[in-house]
N, C-alpha and C positions, 0 to 999 in steps of 0.2 A: 386826212383831217380827224379826228377822232371826238367821239364823246366827249360829255364837260361832265361835273358833279351833278350840275341841276338836269342833263338825259339822263344819267345815271338815277339819281332818287327818283325821277319819275317811274323809271322800270321799274324799280326798286319798290317802289310804293305799290304800283296794282299787282304787279306779279308776286309780291308779297314770298318768304320764303319758309320753306315744307325743306324738313330733313328727311322725310317718311314719303315715299312714291307714293302718289297716288293720281286718280286718275281725274283730268280735268274736266268742266263745260262739254269739252268734243271728244269726250271721253279717251284720250290720248294717258297714258302714264306721266306723269312729270312729278320731278324734286328740282329742289335749292329753289330759283329765282328764274321759276318758268320752264326748263331744260327738259325737252321730252327725245333726245339724242339717247338712243343703249338702254333707256331706262325701263327696269320691268319691277312685277307688285316684289313687295317687299324689299326693295333696296330701302338703304340707308347711306345715307354720307354727313358728314360734317360741316361745319358752319364756313371751316376753311374751304373745305369742298363745293362748298357750294357756290364760293367768291372766285376760286377758280375758273370753277367753270362758265361763269359766268363773262367773266375777263377774256376767258379764248373764243366764247359765242360772237360778244360784240364786236370780235377782231373782221369775223364774217361779214355780221351784219351791217360792219359801218363800209368795210369793202362791196357789199351789194351797192347801197346808197349809193357811192360814190359810182359807181362803173354804169347806175344805170340813169344817174341823173345828169343831165347837159347843161345847164345850168347852175350858175354861181347862188354858192347856198352862204346865206351867214349861219353863225354856231348854232343858234337856236332853231333855224329851219331844221338844220342836220341832224340836232339830239331829236326833233317832234320824229324823222323821219325815219330814222333807227330805232326808236321802240316803237312806233306801227309796225317796222319789218323785224325788228328782235318777235314781236309779235302774231303775226299774218306771215314771215317768207318772205325772203328773196323772189320766190315764182307769183307771189299775188302782188308783191309789187311791180316785176315786170310786165304783169297782163294787167297792169290797173289803168283807169280813168286818170288816177290821183297822180299816175304818171307822164300819161299823153299831155294833163292840165299844167304841170307844173314844167315840163318839159318846152309847153311852149311859152311859159315866162308869164302864164297868170298866174301869178302869186296869191294875191286876191282869191281865189276860188278853191285853193288848196283847203282851209280851213273843213268847209264841209265838202268835202273830199274822202278828208279827214274819217271824218262823224258818218260816211256812211257805212263804214264796216264795223258793226255792233251787235253781228249774231255771231253763235258758238253752236253748233248744231241743229243748224237752221233755227234759231231761236236767238230774240233779240234779248242779252242779260245787263243790266244794268253797273255789274260792272263796267262792261266797255262802254258803255253811253259814256260814264264819267271818266273814263282813260282817253277817248278819243274827243272828250272835251278838252281835258288838260293838255293833248298832243294838240288840238288847235290852238291852243293858248298858246302854248312853249312859241309853237311854231310863229307868232304873231311875236311871240317876243312880249308876253302879257304872263302877270302872278295864275299860276296854274295850282297851286300849293293849295286852294282852298277847297276846289272839288272832291 
């Protein structure tokens, strides 16, 4: 299973595109569409390089979701979980109550679990509240585009 164009659009909307390295809200050097691996101060990339980084990283996060989830997912559910994992990492996915709830088949409880992850650096952030709301709506196959 691969992320759809809709899932990709959600990630791009909330990550934004930065061609110059910056420190995110959690204090981590970031570039492109939320790329954090091997990023350092002063780093610059092109739009093409940002797109390539995203494609390469998405394969890792798609695999993380597929490896962790033991029940069936539709495309919207998968997209929402890949977006969440792209933002928070496979370690958080694997240790989360969200995953336990999902793997026990409690699909209806997943949106609330997604929304719990709205902090960076210990602070609740409006951008994360909106992103988690969008992911929750996408998980339920609802329109998230106005969030």
